[in-house]
Structure formats: structure tokens, C-alpha cells
C-alpha positions as CSV (number, residue, x, y, z in Angstrom):
1,M,16.6,209.1,322.4
2,K,13.2,211.7,324.4
3,R,16.0,213.7,325.8
4,F,18.1,213.7,322.3
5,S,15.2,214.4,320.7
6,L,13.9,217.2,322.9
7,M,17.9,218.6,322.5
8,V,17.6,218.3,319.1
9,V,14.2,220.6,318.8
10,G,15.8,222.9,321.4
11,G,18.9,223.7,318.9
12,M,16.6,223.7,316.1
13,F,15.1,226.8,318.1
14,L,17.7,228.8,319.2
15,A,19.1,228.7,315.3
16,A,15.9,229.9,314.2
17,V,15.8,232.9,316.9
18,A,19.2,233.3,316.2
19,A,18.8,233.8,312.4
20,C,16.1,236.3,313.5
21,H,18.0,238.5,316.2
22,T,21.2,239.6,314.0
23,D,21.8,242.1,316.6
24,P,20.4,241.0,319.9
25,F,22.7,243.0,322.5
26,S,22.0,246.4,320.2
27,V,25.6,246.8,319.0
28,K,24.4,249.3,316.4
29,P,24.0,252.8,317.2
30,E,19.9,253.5,316.9
31,V,20.9,257.5,315.6
32,N,22.9,258.0,312.8
33,V,25.4,260.5,314.5
34,T,28.8,261.4,312.4
35,L,31.8,261.7,315.0
36,P,33.5,265.0,314.6
37,E,37.2,264.4,312.9
38,T,40.4,264.8,315.1
39,P,43.0,267.5,313.6
40,A,45.7,265.3,312.4
41,E,48.5,267.4,314.7
42,P,48.0,268.2,318.6
43,V,47.6,271.5,319.2
44,D,50.5,272.8,321.2
45,E,48.8,274.6,324.3
46,E,51.1,276.2,326.7
47,P,50.9,274.4,330.1
48,G,49.1,276.8,333.0
49,D,50.0,276.8,336.6
50,T,49.9,273.6,338.5
51,S,50.3,274.6,342.1
52,E,47.6,273.6,344.2
53,N,48.0,276.6,346.8
54,P,49.1,279.8,345.0
55,D,48.8,281.8,348.0
56,S,52.2,280.1,349.8
């Protein structure tokens, strides 16, 4: 019975700690940053020279 009551008290303690810490792993950003918007269509660039040794 003592072991069960300790588990209940421990569960209540963990519930109280979980209620206070809504973001325990800091997944929310610390600063308010606006990310740049990506263009609707990708920019079509001409491919460059992909050869590794241009002297040959």
C-alpha cells in the first residue's frame, strides 16, 4: 500500500510539473523571425560546365 501511495504522489508531482512546462524541449523559436518566401516557379538557370578536369 505504501508503494502504491508513493506512485500516486509521484504521478501528481509529475502532472504538476508537466502543467507548468508546456514547452519542455524548447521547440518554439526564441526570436520572432520571418522566413523569406520562396518563388512560385523555380528560376531556370543554364547549367555550367560539370567536367572535373577542364585541362584534359
